[in-house]
BAGUDO-215469 format. One line per 8 residues: for each residue x, y, z of N, C-alpha, C. Coordinates in Angstrom, 2 decimals. Example, Ala and Ser with C-alpha at 12.3 -4.5 7.8 and 13.67 -1.06 7.14 Angstrom:
13.19,-5.69,7.80,12.30,-4.50,7.80,13.20,-3.30,7.80  12.85,-2.25,7.08,13.67,-1.06,7.14,12.90,0.03,7.87;
//
This chain:
-75.86,-31.99,-48.75,-74.56,-31.33,-48.92,-74.11,-31.06,-47.64  -72.92,-31.42,-47.09,-72.52,-31.06,-45.94,-71.27,-30.08,-46.04  -71.39,-28.99,-45.32,-70.65,-27.98,-45.53,-69.52,-28.18,-44.37  -68.50,-27.26,-44.46,-67.40,-27.44,-43.53,-66.62,-28.58,-43.44  -66.47,-29.31,-44.34,-65.70,-30.46,-44.34,-64.42,-29.97,-44.40  -63.20,-30.84,-43.86,-61.81,-30.32,-43.91,-61.59,-29.94,-45.34  -60.75,-28.72,-45.31,-59.99,-28.47,-46.45,-58.87,-27.72,-46.39  -58.04,-27.89,-47.25,-56.58,-27.22,-47.05,-56.83,-25.75,-47.37;
-56.25,-24.77,-46.84,-56.17,-23.57,-47.07,-55.31,-23.25,-48.30  -55.48,-23.08,-49.17,-54.39,-22.95,-50.46,-54.43,-21.36,-50.63  -53.25,-20.67,-50.69,-53.08,-19.28,-50.92,-51.84,-19.40,-51.81  -51.94,-18.99,-53.24,-50.79,-18.79,-54.08,-49.84,-17.79,-53.53  -48.55,-17.76,-53.84,-47.26,-16.99,-53.64,-47.79,-15.72,-54.15  -47.74,-14.62,-53.38,-48.22,-13.17,-53.79,-47.06,-12.23,-53.59  -47.12,-11.20,-54.31,-46.32,-10.08,-54.10,-47.24,-8.72,-54.09  -47.05,-8.04,-53.33,-47.61,-6.74,-53.10,-47.40,-5.89,-54.49;
-48.44,-5.27,-55.11,-48.34,-4.54,-56.68,-49.29,-3.76,-56.50  -49.14,-2.90,-57.46,-50.32,-1.69,-58.01,-51.59,-2.19,-57.90  -52.36,-1.85,-57.05,-54.04,-1.94,-57.12,-54.70,-0.87,-57.65  -55.71,-0.94,-58.20,-56.43,0.05,-58.61,-57.53,0.59,-57.31  -57.51,2.09,-57.06,-58.32,2.50,-55.93,-58.49,3.93,-56.16  -59.67,4.26,-55.71,-60.15,5.62,-56.01,-59.83,6.45,-54.85  -59.23,6.07,-53.91,-58.82,6.69,-52.68,-57.04,6.85,-52.67  -56.83,8.10,-52.32,-55.39,8.23,-52.10,-54.85,8.62,-50.40;
-54.05,7.78,-50.07,-53.70,8.09,-48.69,-52.38,8.84,-48.81  -52.43,10.12,-48.08,-51.25,10.98,-48.06,-50.05,10.17,-47.64  -48.76,10.69,-48.44,-47.74,9.94,-47.62,-47.15,10.65,-46.50  -46.07,9.62,-45.71,-45.86,10.48,-44.48,-44.61,11.53,-44.69  -44.26,12.36,-43.87,-43.32,13.28,-44.32,-41.90,12.77,-44.46  -41.52,11.72,-43.91,-40.34,10.91,-44.21,-40.23,9.89,-45.25  -41.10,10.00,-46.04,-41.26,9.13,-47.15,-39.99,8.95,-48.13  -39.16,10.15,-48.21,-38.00,10.06,-49.04,-37.01,9.46,-48.78;
-36.93,9.26,-47.33,-35.72,8.45,-47.07,-35.71,8.10,-45.36  -35.33,6.98,-44.90,-35.39,6.67,-43.44,-34.96,7.84,-42.43  -35.66,8.09,-41.57,-35.18,9.17,-40.58,-34.06,8.57,-39.55  -33.38,9.47,-38.82,-32.32,9.05,-38.04,-32.82,8.11,-37.07  -34.08,8.14,-36.58,-34.26,7.30,-35.40,-34.96,5.78,-36.15  -34.81,5.54,-37.30,-35.17,4.49,-37.92,-34.21,3.33,-37.76  -34.51,2.13,-37.47,-33.51,0.87,-37.25,-33.35,0.33,-38.30  -32.34,-0.11,-38.73,-32.01,-0.82,-40.24,-31.18,-1.93,-39.70;
-31.51,-3.03,-40.62,-31.12,-4.36,-40.27,-29.79,-4.53,-41.31  -29.32,-5.72,-41.21,-28.36,-6.21,-41.74,-28.55,-6.14,-43.27  -29.81,-6.45,-43.80,-30.20,-6.57,-44.87,-30.31,-5.40,-45.94  -30.46,-4.36,-44.81,-30.92,-3.10,-45.49,-32.16,-2.60,-45.19  -33.10,-3.17,-44.71,-34.45,-3.11,-44.34,-34.28,-1.88,-43.31  -35.06,-0.65,-43.24,-35.17,0.24,-42.07,-36.50,0.24,-41.80  -36.88,0.52,-40.48,-38.19,0.44,-39.91,-38.12,1.34,-38.68  -39.44,1.83,-38.45,-39.75,2.43,-37.20,-41.18,2.20,-36.78;
-41.46,2.17,-35.52,-42.57,1.76,-34.72,-43.32,2.95,-34.61  -44.52,3.20,-35.40,-45.48,4.15,-35.49,-46.64,3.93,-34.12  -46.69,2.83,-33.85,-47.94,2.54,-32.89,-47.46,1.02,-32.33  -47.32,0.97,-30.85,-46.81,-0.27,-30.35,-47.91,-1.20,-30.64  -47.69,-2.51,-30.33,-48.80,-3.36,-30.38,-49.08,-4.08,-28.64  -49.73,-5.02,-28.73,-50.16,-5.36,-27.46,-49.81,-6.94,-27.21  -49.60,-7.54,-28.34,-49.18,-8.84,-28.29,-47.53,-9.14,-28.08  -47.21,-10.52,-28.00,-45.85,-10.81,-27.92,-45.24,-11.51,-28.72;
-46.06,-12.37,-29.44,-45.63,-13.26,-30.49,-45.32,-12.62,-31.86  -44.30,-12.82,-32.27,-43.98,-12.42,-33.91,-44.46,-13.50,-34.77  -45.09,-12.90,-36.10,-45.15,-13.91,-37.19,-43.94,-14.84,-37.61  -44.04,-15.98,-38.10,-42.79,-16.66,-38.83,-43.13,-16.72,-40.18  -42.19,-17.26,-40.98,-42.52,-17.46,-42.38,-43.64,-18.16,-42.53  -43.88,-19.14,-41.74,-45.14,-20.15,-41.85,-46.53,-19.51,-41.67  -46.31,-18.31,-41.05,-47.71,-17.96,-40.54,-48.49,-17.09,-41.65  -49.73,-17.10,-41.50,-50.64,-16.32,-41.91,-50.85,-14.82,-41.34;
-50.89,-13.87,-41.98,-51.24,-12.47,-41.32,-52.28,-11.92,-41.86  -52.84,-11.03,-41.19,-53.93,-9.93,-41.75,-53.47,-8.69,-41.36  -53.15,-7.91,-42.48,-52.86,-6.59,-42.05,-53.50,-5.38,-42.89  -53.60,-4.45,-42.43,-53.68,-3.12,-43.37,-52.42,-2.40,-43.64  -52.29,-2.00,-44.84,-50.94,-1.48,-45.11,-51.16,-0.31,-46.40  -50.12,0.55,-46.44,-50.13,1.69,-47.65,-48.78,1.54,-48.16  -48.68,1.48,-49.45,-47.26,1.78,-49.83,-47.08,2.83,-50.82  -45.94,3.63,-50.78,-45.65,4.58,-51.49,-44.33,4.66,-52.23;
-43.90,5.28,-53.33,-42.74,5.46,-53.79,-42.30,6.49,-52.98  -40.77,6.61,-53.06,-40.02,7.74,-52.49,-40.47,9.26,-52.72  -41.29,9.16,-53.93,-41.67,10.68,-54.30,-42.93,10.88,-53.77  -43.63,10.14,-53.09,-44.91,10.31,-52.32,-45.94,9.70,-52.92  -45.78,9.10,-54.30,-46.96,8.45,-55.09,-47.32,7.33,-54.25  -48.73,6.98,-53.89,-49.06,5.67,-53.40,-49.59,4.96,-54.49  -48.96,3.58,-54.27,-49.17,2.78,-55.27,-50.18,1.52,-54.81  -50.25,1.47,-53.61,-51.16,0.43,-53.39,-51.59,0.47,-51.85;
-52.76,0.10,-51.42,-53.55,0.43,-50.09,-54.48,-0.50,-49.95  -54.37,-1.19,-48.78,-55.68,-2.10,-48.40,-56.53,-1.02,-47.59  -55.97,0.09,-46.96,-56.56,0.96,-46.20,-57.69,1.71,-47.23  -57.14,2.28,-48.43,-58.12,2.86,-49.23,-58.99,2.02,-49.85  -58.81,0.57,-49.93,-59.84,-0.23,-50.27,-60.86,-0.47,-49.33  -60.28,-0.16,-48.17,-61.41,-0.47,-46.86,-61.52,-1.86,-46.47  -60.48,-2.81,-46.89,-60.59,-4.09,-46.70,-59.11,-4.78,-46.21  -58.68,-5.20,-44.97,-57.49,-5.74,-44.68,-57.11,-6.86,-45.61;
-55.85,-7.26,-45.79,-55.57,-8.30,-46.65,-55.09,-9.27,-45.61  -55.15,-10.58,-46.18,-54.43,-11.92,-45.43,-53.66,-12.47,-46.34  -52.63,-12.95,-46.14,-51.85,-13.80,-47.25,-50.53,-14.40,-46.16  -49.75,-15.38,-46.64,-48.77,-15.84,-45.98,-47.42,-15.11,-45.83  -47.01,-15.10,-44.67,-45.55,-14.11,-44.67,-44.60,-14.50,-45.63  -44.38,-15.78,-46.08,-43.26,-16.22,-46.93,-43.87,-15.84,-48.31  -44.88,-15.33,-48.58,-45.38,-15.14,-49.89,-45.45,-13.71,-50.64  -44.74,-12.78,-49.81,-44.76,-11.34,-50.03,-43.11,-11.04,-50.43;
-42.88,-9.99,-50.88,-41.45,-9.35,-50.91,-40.55,-9.51,-49.72  -39.29,-9.96,-49.91,-38.51,-10.17,-48.99,-38.53,-8.87,-47.75  -38.68,-7.79,-48.19,-38.47,-6.77,-47.30,-39.88,-6.62,-46.40  -40.82,-6.74,-46.92,-42.07,-6.71,-46.11,-42.27,-7.86,-45.35  -41.87,-9.22,-45.71,-41.96,-10.40,-45.02,-40.78,-10.08,-43.74  -39.83,-9.69,-43.81,-38.75,-9.61,-42.86,-39.33,-8.58,-41.83  -40.03,-7.37,-42.45,-40.55,-6.47,-41.18,-41.72,-6.99,-40.53  -42.53,-8.01,-41.25,-43.60,-8.32,-40.34,-43.13,-9.36,-39.32;
-41.98,-9.85,-39.37,-41.47,-10.99,-38.35,-40.82,-10.05,-37.17  -40.89,-8.74,-37.38,-40.33,-8.01,-36.32,-41.40,-7.41,-35.42  -42.51,-7.69,-36.02,-43.94,-6.95,-35.41,-44.74,-7.92,-34.20  -45.46,-7.43,-33.69,-46.48,-8.10,-32.74,-47.93,-7.48,-33.23  -48.96,-8.40,-32.69,-50.28,-7.96,-33.03,-50.80,-6.55,-32.58  -51.52,-5.84,-33.38,-51.72,-4.58,-32.81,-50.45,-3.32,-33.19  -49.55,-3.83,-33.71,-48.28,-2.83,-34.00,-48.48,-2.17,-35.31  -48.11,-0.99,-35.49,-48.12,-0.31,-36.70,-46.74,-0.02,-36.91;
-46.11,-0.42,-38.03,-44.88,-0.03,-38.46,-44.58,0.65,-39.79  -43.72,1.41,-39.72,-43.09,2.12,-41.17,-42.06,1.13,-41.74  -41.98,0.82,-42.89,-40.96,0.43,-43.52,-40.32,0.87,-44.59  -39.16,1.08,-44.71,-38.37,1.52,-46.08,-37.66,0.32,-46.67  -38.13,-0.03,-47.66,-37.71,-1.34,-48.43,-36.76,-1.06,-49.75  -35.46,-1.32,-49.64,-34.58,-1.24,-50.61,-35.07,-2.07,-51.94  -34.81,-1.64,-53.11,-35.29,-2.39,-54.26,-34.41,-3.72,-54.30  -33.41,-3.89,-53.63,-33.14,-5.62,-53.48,-33.80,-6.23,-52.79;
-34.77,-5.65,-51.72,-35.47,-6.58,-51.16,-36.91,-6.33,-51.48  -37.20,-5.84,-52.81,-38.63,-5.40,-53.14,-38.62,-6.26,-54.48  -38.82,-5.47,-55.73,-39.21,-6.25,-56.68,-37.83,-6.40,-57.93  -36.93,-5.71,-57.28,-35.59,-6.03,-58.18,-35.51,-5.70,-59.36  -36.32,-4.52,-59.74,-36.36,-4.06,-61.14,-37.08,-4.86,-62.02  -37.98,-5.69,-61.35,-38.88,-6.38,-62.44,-40.08,-5.42,-63.21  -40.02,-5.79,-64.53,-40.86,-4.94,-65.29,-42.22,-5.10,-64.93  -43.03,-3.79,-64.85,-44.47,-3.73,-64.25,-44.53,-3.77,-62.73;
-43.60,-3.92,-62.15,-43.57,-3.76,-60.58,-43.18,-2.19,-60.10  -43.57,-1.92,-58.91,-43.11,-0.78,-58.47,-41.26,-0.72,-58.44  -40.88,0.27,-58.87,-39.50,0.41,-58.73,-38.73,1.21,-57.53  -37.68,0.92,-57.30,-36.76,1.62,-56.47,-37.24,1.27,-55.04  -36.79,2.05,-53.96,-37.00,1.76,-52.65,-38.57,2.16,-52.38  -39.16,1.45,-51.75,-40.48,1.19,-51.44,-40.81,1.65,-50.05  -41.79,2.62,-49.70,-42.08,2.93,-48.16,-43.55,2.35,-47.71  -43.61,1.50,-46.80,-44.98,0.87,-46.33,-45.17,1.36,-45.01;
-46.41,1.75,-44.76,-47.07,1.54,-43.19,-47.73,0.44,-43.06  -47.47,-0.45,-42.07,-48.00,-1.67,-42.14,-48.71,-1.89,-40.71  -49.89,-2.49,-40.35,-50.54,-2.58,-39.07,-50.96,-4.12,-38.97  -50.40,-4.74,-38.11,-50.37,-6.11,-38.03,-51.61,-6.47,-37.13  -52.67,-6.76,-37.71,-54.05,-7.22,-37.07,-54.17,-8.45,-36.34  -53.83,-9.58,-36.97,-53.86,-10.76,-36.32,-53.09,-11.94,-37.34  -53.01,-12.85,-36.85,-52.30,-14.02,-37.26,-53.48,-15.36,-37.24  -54.51,-15.15,-38.21,-55.66,-16.08,-38.29,-55.35,-17.59,-38.03;
-53.88,-18.00,-38.50,-53.96,-19.32,-38.44,-53.58,-19.79,-36.75  -53.12,-18.84,-36.19,-52.87,-19.07,-34.72,-54.09,-19.57,-33.87  -53.87,-20.66,-33.16,-55.09,-20.81,-32.31,-55.27,-20.10,-31.17  -56.29,-19.89,-30.60,-56.58,-19.16,-29.53,-55.95,-19.77,-28.19  -55.84,-19.08,-27.14,-55.19,-19.58,-25.87,-55.75,-20.95,-25.35  -57.05,-20.90,-25.45,-58.06,-21.87,-24.78,-58.51,-22.95,-25.72  -57.61,-23.32,-26.90,-57.89,-24.07,-27.78,-58.15,-25.68,-27.48  -57.47,-26.01,-26.33,-57.30,-27.21,-26.07,-58.70,-27.78,-25.24;
-59.40,-26.88,-24.68,-60.53,-27.30,-23.78,-61.15,-26.13,-23.41  -62.47,-26.06,-23.12,-63.45,-24.96,-22.84,-62.71,-24.49,-21.70  -62.72,-23.14,-21.37,-62.26,-22.50,-20.33,-63.58,-22.64,-19.10  -62.96,-22.16,-18.03,-64.15,-22.22,-16.85,-65.40,-21.45,-17.15  -64.97,-20.10,-17.88,-66.47,-19.30,-18.12,-67.01,-19.61,-19.29  -66.75,-20.80,-20.01,-67.46,-21.06,-21.16,-68.88,-21.64,-20.60  -69.86,-21.72,-21.49,-71.25,-22.14,-21.16,-71.23,-23.43,-21.83  -72.26,-24.47,-21.49,-72.28,-25.78,-21.95,-73.89,-25.97,-22.27;
-74.30,-26.73,-23.56,-75.67,-27.06,-23.63,-75.87,-28.44,-23.17  -76.96,-29.00,-23.09,-77.16,-30.37,-22.80,-76.52,-31.41,-23.77  -76.34,-30.92,-25.25,-75.79,-31.75,-26.17,-74.15,-31.98,-25.76  -73.50,-31.20,-25.03,-72.17,-31.22,-25.17,-71.32,-29.97,-25.60  -72.17,-29.17,-26.63,-71.57,-28.14,-27.04,-71.13,-27.14,-26.08  -70.06,-26.43,-26.18,-69.61,-25.50,-25.31,-69.15,-24.13,-25.83  -69.52,-23.05,-25.66,-69.37,-21.82,-26.26,-69.04,-20.53,-25.34  -68.81,-19.66,-25.84,-68.23,-18.42,-25.22,-68.48,-17.28,-26.27;
-69.09,-16.12,-25.68,-69.16,-15.13,-26.62,-67.94,-13.99,-26.63  -67.64,-13.81,-27.87,-66.17,-12.93,-27.91,-66.67,-11.71,-27.99  -67.62,-11.23,-28.59,-68.23,-9.98,-28.80,-69.69,-10.00,-29.19  -70.09,-8.83,-28.84,-71.82,-8.66,-28.65,-72.13,-8.41,-30.17  -73.59,-8.87,-30.52,-74.11,-8.37,-31.70,-75.06,-7.33,-31.78  -75.89,-7.32,-32.70,-76.97,-6.33,-32.77,-78.63,-7.07,-32.90  -79.44,-6.40,-32.27,-80.85,-6.74,-32.35,-80.73,-8.10,-31.59  -82.11,-8.85,-31.59,-82.50,-10.01,-30.87,-82.75,-11.34,-31.77;
-82.53,-11.14,-32.82,-83.03,-12.11,-33.82,-81.99,-13.24,-33.96  -82.51,-14.54,-33.69,-81.54,-15.65,-33.92,-81.96,-16.35,-34.97  -80.68,-17.14,-35.62,-81.45,-17.89,-36.84,-81.97,-19.01,-36.53  -82.75,-19.56,-37.24,-83.29,-20.83,-37.30,-82.67,-22.00,-38.28  -83.05,-23.26,-38.06,-82.32,-24.29,-38.91,-82.94,-23.86,-40.40  -83.94,-23.37,-40.49,-84.58,-23.38,-42.00,-83.84,-21.94,-42.66  -83.10,-21.11,-41.80,-82.45,-19.85,-42.36,-81.10,-20.26,-43.13  -80.68,-19.46,-44.09,-79.59,-19.37,-44.64,-78.76,-18.21,-43.77;
-77.50,-18.50,-43.74,-76.79,-17.39,-42.85,-75.25,-17.21,-43.71  -74.87,-16.00,-43.25,-73.47,-15.73,-43.93,-72.54,-15.44,-42.79  -71.41,-16.30,-42.75,-70.61,-16.14,-41.59,-69.20,-16.15,-42.00  -68.46,-15.60,-40.79,-66.65,-15.78,-41.34,-66.58,-16.62,-39.96  -65.55,-17.46,-40.51,-65.08,-18.60,-39.44,-63.42,-19.08,-39.56  -63.26,-19.58,-38.43,-61.73,-20.22,-38.55,-62.12,-21.54,-37.54  -61.61,-22.63,-38.06,-61.52,-23.80,-37.28,-59.97,-24.28,-37.04  -59.85,-25.09,-35.65,-58.78,-25.49,-35.35,-58.96,-27.06,-34.63;
-58.14,-27.87,-34.84,-58.31,-28.96,-33.96,-57.62,-28.64,-32.55  -57.66,-29.55,-31.60,-57.14,-29.42,-30.40,-55.74,-29.61,-30.14  -54.87,-30.04,-31.18,-53.64,-29.83,-31.28,-52.96,-28.48,-31.85  -53.87,-27.65,-32.01,-53.79,-26.16,-32.54,-53.57,-26.17,-34.05  -53.92,-27.04,-34.76,-53.68,-26.85,-36.06,-54.87,-26.40,-36.95  -54.87,-25.22,-37.68,-56.01,-24.77,-38.27,-56.25,-25.69,-39.56  -57.57,-25.92,-39.73,-57.77,-26.84,-40.89,-58.76,-26.13,-41.83  -59.27,-25.04,-41.58,-60.33,-24.20,-42.56,-60.53,-22.97,-41.92;
-60.74,-21.99,-42.84,-60.94,-20.47,-42.27,-61.54,-19.74,-43.74  -62.75,-19.34,-43.52,-63.04,-18.17,-44.66,-62.34,-16.80,-44.46  -61.72,-16.63,-43.17,-61.16,-15.33,-42.95,-59.68,-15.31,-43.95  -59.06,-16.69,-43.95,-57.74,-16.77,-44.66,-58.19,-16.52,-46.10  -59.36,-17.20,-46.64,-59.74,-16.98,-47.95,-60.40,-15.49,-48.41  -60.49,-14.92,-47.26,-61.01,-13.33,-47.85,-62.53,-13.29,-48.13  -63.49,-14.67,-48.12,-64.55,-14.39,-48.35,-65.53,-15.05,-47.42  -66.50,-14.47,-46.88,-67.45,-15.19,-46.01,-68.13,-16.18,-46.69;
-68.67,-17.17,-45.71,-69.43,-18.37,-46.18,-70.61,-18.12,-45.95  -71.56,-18.63,-47.18,-73.30,-18.43,-46.90,-73.55,-20.08,-47.04  -74.61,-20.35,-46.42,-75.17,-21.84,-46.42,-76.14,-21.89,-45.61  -77.02,-22.85,-45.81,-78.23,-23.41,-44.99,-78.08,-23.85,-43.66  -78.42,-23.18,-42.75,-78.05,-23.79,-41.25,-78.39,-25.22,-41.10  -79.42,-25.84,-41.61,-79.47,-27.48,-41.42,-78.69,-28.23,-42.24  -77.64,-27.58,-43.05,-76.73,-28.44,-43.74,-75.35,-28.49,-43.50  -75.22,-28.07,-42.12,-73.99,-28.17,-41.73,-73.77,-29.31,-40.41;
-72.38,-29.24,-39.84,-72.61,-30.22,-38.64,-73.29,-29.70,-37.63  -73.82,-30.95,-36.92,-74.80,-30.41,-35.90,-74.48,-29.49,-34.72  -73.07,-29.25,-34.23,-72.61,-28.44,-33.43,-72.92,-27.00,-33.81  -72.39,-26.71,-35.31,-72.65,-25.47,-35.88,-74.17,-25.00,-36.07  -75.32,-26.14,-36.47,-76.63,-26.05,-36.50,-76.99,-25.44,-35.10  -76.74,-26.05,-33.98,-76.97,-25.71,-32.63,-76.41,-24.25,-32.26  -75.02,-24.25,-32.42,-74.52,-23.13,-31.90,-74.77,-21.86,-32.49  -74.92,-21.71,-33.79,-75.27,-20.58,-34.64,-76.76,-19.98,-34.26;
-77.67,-20.85,-33.81,-79.05,-20.61,-33.15,-78.98,-19.88,-31.84  -77.75,-19.67,-31.34,-77.26,-18.92,-30.00,-76.99,-17.68,-30.36  -76.66,-17.29,-31.59,-76.31,-16.07,-31.78,-77.16,-14.98,-32.42  -76.85,-13.66,-32.60,-77.39,-12.84,-33.22,-76.47,-12.04,-34.23  -76.96,-11.32,-35.14,-76.13,-10.77,-36.16,-75.11,-9.92,-35.35  -73.90,-9.87,-36.03,-72.72,-9.18,-35.71,-72.00,-9.55,-34.52  -72.50,-11.04,-33.91,-71.97,-11.46,-33.08,-70.62,-12.34,-33.11  -69.87,-12.41,-32.27,-68.76,-13.33,-32.56,-68.67,-14.39,-31.51;
-68.54,-15.91,-31.72,-68.47,-16.47,-30.59,-67.48,-17.93,-30.85  -67.06,-18.48,-29.78,-66.00,-19.38,-29.82,-66.90,-20.76,-29.47  -66.71,-21.84,-30.32,-67.33,-23.07,-29.83,-66.29,-24.18,-29.94  -66.39,-25.06,-28.86,-65.85,-26.29,-28.67,-66.89,-27.31,-29.15  -66.48,-27.89,-30.10,-67.67,-28.77,-30.62,-67.30,-30.27,-30.17  -67.71,-31.18,-29.54,-67.22,-32.69,-29.26,-67.47,-33.22,-30.76  -66.74,-34.20,-30.79,-66.54,-35.32,-32.02,-68.24,-35.58,-32.23  -68.85,-35.93,-31.43,-70.34,-36.57,-31.40,-71.34,-35.64,-32.31;
-70.87,-34.26,-32.19,-71.61,-33.18,-32.85,-70.86,-32.53,-34.24  -69.59,-33.24,-34.30,-68.91,-32.79,-35.58,-68.91,-33.80,-36.62  -67.83,-34.62,-36.77,-67.82,-35.74,-37.89,-67.93,-37.01,-37.46  -68.02,-37.20,-36.23,-68.38,-38.54,-35.53,-67.58,-39.38,-35.90  -66.05,-39.09,-35.87,-64.90,-40.02,-36.38,-65.09,-40.73,-37.56  -65.86,-40.16,-38.51,-66.12,-40.96,-39.71,-65.25,-40.25,-40.92  -64.85,-39.10,-40.58,-64.06,-38.27,-41.57,-63.30,-37.25,-40.94  -61.92,-36.88,-41.45,-61.34,-35.79,-40.82,-62.00,-34.44,-41.14;
-61.78,-33.45,-40.25,-60.96,-33.52,-39.01,-61.53,-34.42,-37.83  -60.78,-35.03,-37.07,-61.36,-35.92,-36.05,-61.29,-35.17,-34.51  -61.97,-35.79,-33.74,-62.03,-35.20,-32.30,-62.70,-34.06,-32.18  -62.61,-33.45,-31.23,-63.06,-32.11,-30.69,-62.63,-31.24,-31.62  -63.46,-30.03,-32.09,-63.12,-29.15,-32.98,-63.23,-27.74,-32.26  -62.61,-26.50,-32.75,-62.80,-25.25,-31.98,-62.92,-24.31,-33.14  -63.91,-23.59,-33.22,-64.27,-22.34,-34.14,-64.47,-21.15,-33.73  -63.91,-20.17,-34.27,-64.14,-19.03,-33.71,-65.18,-18.37,-35.14;
-66.43,-17.98,-34.73,-67.51,-17.65,-35.83,-67.96,-16.56,-35.50  -68.17,-15.42,-36.73,-68.84,-14.29,-36.61,-70.19,-14.33,-37.45  -71.06,-14.28,-37.00,-72.52,-14.29,-37.65,-72.73,-12.97,-38.62  -72.43,-12.82,-39.66,-72.74,-11.50,-40.76,-73.94,-11.23,-40.95  -74.96,-12.30,-41.51,-76.07,-12.00,-41.56,-77.06,-13.38,-41.72  -78.38,-13.00,-41.12,-79.19,-14.23,-41.49,-80.23,-13.77,-42.47  -80.42,-14.87,-43.38,-81.29,-14.64,-44.55,-82.52,-15.57,-44.52;
//
């Protein structure tokens, strides 16, 4: 079986709603109403920057975003929190309630913002959904469908193997153990074509992938053996080490891969 074949990333339209969690995040002091320094848009959304970001690009409705968020009612009762669950959430901007989507489009990566979302931009009185104005603290972690700046070709600081594989370490791992072709590995990954289109991602699915290392494309089998657990690398895999022009995705492929575990 060949893994990492091209696949559509399918995410059902979602709305933020109550989730069961054993942890409670205390509400902010201004949960009852937007403070004087909050900025209100024409739609009625109020927002305040809690922590500036470091990026420059704003999400669009077509983007996927990975965020941490907590939502409260105006009486301070928390009804949902990815922070309390300990796992960021990934979803399409166009798939959430209107006020949340509008607020996200004002943000940049790394930014944390507080949103006061009127009911008309939230659940509009839907039975079983959080009622009234909702307050969210939202941190935009990344836009996983966006390609890296160097997706078109390996940069000058990338390393090359004799086979033609190019790679660059993005973060350090732990220990000195490298996987062998006979090992099974667990990874998170995102793949793009060199025109910047994401074609597959375990990150957007919210579930790491586990597979025998000798049953993936050759560039992956070779590249993963260069890594240690906890490390993240970017690979530029030529077509000869990918799908060899026999099936999509065609051409050189770019992957960000995090090696979670070697089994």
